[in-house]
OpenMM code with the backbone's topology and positions (N, CA, C; nanometers):
from openmm import Vec3, app, unit

residues = "MET VAL PHE LEU PRO GLN GLU GLU GLY GLN GLY LEU VAL GLU TYR ALA LEU ILE LEU ILE MET VAL ALA ILE VAL VAL ILE ALA ILE LEU MET LEU LEU GLY PRO ILE VAL GLY ASN VAL PHE SER ASN LEU VAL SER PHE LEU GLN THR VAL".split()
positions = [
    Vec3(-4.9006, 23.1154, 12.4312),
    Vec3(-4.7729, 23.1571, 12.3761),
    Vec3(-4.6855, 23.0325, 12.3510),
    Vec3(-4.6234, 23.0276, 12.2351),
    Vec3(-4.5392, 22.9145, 12.1988),
    Vec3(-4.3976, 22.9415, 12.2473),
    Vec3(-4.3387, 22.8411, 12.3097),
    Vec3(-4.2023, 22.8554, 12.3593),
    Vec3(-4.1052, 22.8333, 12.2436),
    Vec3(-4.0217, 22.9328, 12.2146),
    Vec3(-3.9216, 22.9218, 12.1096),
    Vec3(-3.7838, 22.9058, 12.1730),
    Vec3(-3.7143, 22.7984, 12.1422),
    Vec3(-3.5806, 22.7810, 12.2011),
    Vec3(-3.4828, 22.8845, 12.1457),
    Vec3(-3.3949, 22.9303, 12.2326),
    Vec3(-3.2941, 23.0264, 12.1898),
    Vec3(-3.1727, 22.9500, 12.1396),
    Vec3(-3.1301, 22.9810, 12.0170),
    Vec3(-3.0184, 22.9106, 11.9555),
    Vec3(-2.9029, 23.0046, 11.9272),
    Vec3(-2.8870, 23.1080, 12.0075),
    Vec3(-2.7803, 23.2052, 11.9827),
    Vec3(-2.6430, 23.1417, 12.0019),
    Vec3(-2.6247, 23.0641, 12.1062),
    Vec3(-2.4964, 23.0006, 12.1317),
    Vec3(-2.4590, 22.9020, 12.0227),
    Vec3(-2.5564, 22.8264, 11.9779),
    Vec3(-2.5313, 22.7299, 11.8714),
    Vec3(-2.4912, 22.8023, 11.7428),
    Vec3(-2.5555, 22.9126, 11.7107),
    Vec3(-2.5219, 22.9886, 11.5911),
    Vec3(-2.3807, 23.0431, 11.5961),
    Vec3(-2.3405, 23.0900, 11.7133),
    Vec3(-2.2042, 23.1420, 11.7273),
    Vec3(-2.1003, 23.0322, 11.7085),
    Vec3(-2.1295, 22.9145, 11.7600),
    Vec3(-2.0364, 22.8028, 11.7436),
    Vec3(-2.0259, 22.7640, 11.5967),
    Vec3(-2.1390, 22.7632, 11.5259),
    Vec3(-2.1360, 22.7297, 11.3834),
    Vec3(-2.0555, 22.8325, 11.3050),
    Vec3(-2.0745, 22.9603, 11.3341),
    Vec3(-1.9970, 23.0641, 11.2658),
    Vec3(-1.8478, 23.0511, 11.2969),
    Vec3(-1.8146, 23.0171, 11.4192),
    Vec3(-1.6739, 22.9997, 11.4566),
    Vec3(-1.6127, 22.8815, 11.3815),
    Vec3(-1.6864, 22.7715, 11.3686),
    Vec3(-1.6353, 22.6557, 11.2953),
    Vec3(-1.6145, 22.6887, 11.1478),
    Vec3(-1.7077, 22.7626, 11.0882),
    Vec3(-1.6925, 22.8035, 10.9486),
    Vec3(-1.5701, 22.8932, 10.9338),
    Vec3(-1.5522, 22.9852, 11.0264),
    Vec3(-1.4371, 23.0756, 11.0211),
    Vec3(-1.3061, 22.9973, 11.0329),
    Vec3(-1.3022, 22.8992, 11.1199),
    Vec3(-1.1823, 22.8166, 11.1360),
    Vec3(-1.1540, 22.7384, 11.0089),
    Vec3(-1.2575, 22.6814, 10.9460),
    Vec3(-1.2370, 22.6059, 10.8230),
    Vec3(-1.1874, 22.6954, 10.7106),
    Vec3(-1.2417, 22.8159, 10.6991),
    Vec3(-1.1966, 22.9099, 10.5964),
    Vec3(-1.0509, 22.9482, 10.6216),
    Vec3(-1.0148, 22.9712, 10.7469),
    Vec3(-0.8777, 23.0074, 10.7798),
    Vec3(-0.7813, 22.8944, 10.7435),
    Vec3(-0.8196, 22.7706, 10.7689),
    Vec3(-0.7340, 22.6559, 10.7352),
    Vec3(-0.7154, 22.6468, 10.5839),
    Vec3(-0.8221, 22.6681, 10.5072),
    Vec3(-0.8121, 22.6624, 10.3611),
    Vec3(-0.7226, 22.7740, 10.3100),
    Vec3(-0.7378, 22.8953, 10.3632),
    Vec3(-0.6549, 23.0081, 10.3197),
    Vec3(-0.5082, 22.9823, 10.3515),
    Vec3(-0.4791, 22.9310, 10.4697),
    Vec3(-0.3407, 22.9016, 10.5071),
    Vec3(-0.2820, 22.7950, 10.4153),
    Vec3(-0.3600, 22.6925, 10.3824),
    Vec3(-0.3112, 22.5875, 10.2936),
    Vec3(-0.2822, 22.6429, 10.1543),
    Vec3(-0.3693, 22.7273, 10.1035),
    Vec3(-0.3480, 22.7875, 9.9712),
    Vec3(-0.2244, 22.8761, 9.9732),
    Vec3(-0.2071, 22.9544, 10.0784),
    Vec3(-0.0890, 23.0403, 10.0859),
    Vec3(0.0397, 22.9591, 10.0958),
    Vec3(0.0345, 22.8463, 10.1646),
    Vec3(0.1542, 22.7624, 10.1747),
    Vec3(0.1890, 22.7015, 10.0388),
    Vec3(0.0874, 22.6673, 9.9610),
    Vec3(0.1120, 22.6083, 9.8302),
    Vec3(0.1552, 22.7127, 9.7273),
    Vec3(0.0906, 22.8280, 9.7280),
    Vec3(0.1165, 22.9293, 9.6258),
    Vec3(0.2156, 23.0361, 9.6697),
    Vec3(0.2562, 23.0365, 9.7945),
    Vec3(0.3470, 23.1381, 9.8454),
    Vec3(0.4779, 23.1484, 9.7701),
    Vec3(0.5480, 23.0370, 9.7503),
    Vec3(0.6749, 23.0448, 9.6759),
    Vec3(0.6556, 23.0921, 9.5316),
    Vec3(0.5469, 23.0530, 9.4688),
    Vec3(0.5215, 23.0948, 9.3308),
    Vec3(0.5006, 23.2452, 9.3240),
    Vec3(0.4219, 23.2977, 9.4149),
    Vec3(0.3977, 23.4421, 9.4174),
    Vec3(0.5267, 23.5167, 9.4511),
    Vec3(0.6063, 23.4636, 9.5420),
    Vec3(0.7343, 23.5255, 9.5759),
    Vec3(0.8267, 23.5312, 9.4556),
    Vec3(0.8298, 23.4240, 9.3763),
    Vec3(0.9129, 23.4228, 9.2557),
    Vec3(0.8659, 23.5253, 9.1544),
    Vec3(0.7361, 23.5409, 9.1403),
    Vec3(0.6830, 23.6408, 9.0466),
    Vec3(0.7287, 23.7800, 9.0874),
    Vec3(0.7181, 23.8125, 9.2148),
    Vec3(0.7599, 23.9455, 9.2609),
    Vec3(0.9117, 23.9631, 9.2496),
    Vec3(0.9869, 23.8578, 9.2753),
    Vec3(1.1325, 23.8669, 9.2604),
    Vec3(1.1703, 23.8936, 9.1151),
    Vec3(1.1066, 23.8229, 9.0233),
    Vec3(1.1322, 23.8450, 8.8816),
    Vec3(1.0928, 23.9861, 8.8399),
    Vec3(0.9841, 24.0344, 8.8913),
    Vec3(0.9392, 24.1694, 8.8579),
    Vec3(1.0382, 24.2744, 8.9098),
    Vec3(1.0862, 24.2569, 9.0313),
    Vec3(1.1829, 24.3516, 9.0882),
    Vec3(1.3123, 24.3500, 9.0092),
    Vec3(1.3620, 24.2289, 8.9733),
    Vec3(1.4859, 24.2246, 8.8971),
    Vec3(1.4680, 24.2826, 8.7570),
    Vec3(1.3512, 24.2647, 8.6980),
    Vec3(1.3264, 24.3258, 8.5674),
    Vec3(1.3240, 24.4774, 8.5780),
    Vec3(1.2592, 24.5289, 8.6829),
    Vec3(1.2515, 24.6752, 8.6978),
    Vec3(1.3882, 24.7350, 8.7301),
    Vec3(1.4764, 24.6599, 8.7940),
    Vec3(1.6107, 24.7109, 8.8239),
    Vec3(1.6962, 24.7184, 8.6983),
    Vec3(1.6711, 24.6310, 8.6017),
    Vec3(1.7507, 24.6328, 8.4792),
    Vec3(1.7010, 24.7386, 8.3810),
    Vec3(1.5817, 24.7874, 8.3996),
    Vec3(1.5255, 24.8871, 8.3052),
    Vec3(1.5815, 25.0237, 8.3305),
] * unit.nanometer
topology = app.Topology()
chain = topology.addChain("A")
for resn in residues:
    res = topology.addResidue(resn, chain)
    for name in ("N", "CA", "C"):
        topology.addAtom(name, app.Element.getBySymbol(name[0]), res)
């Protein structure tokens, strides 16, 4: 019988690191685009109030 090393812990750490990197990218994008999206919604609300 061939001994196969168990890599479950290593896989979980890799998935956690990927999740952390994705979260950092999403937060950075939201910080950059947040004011722009807020302005779009503000303009839309003011347009709908005048109609």
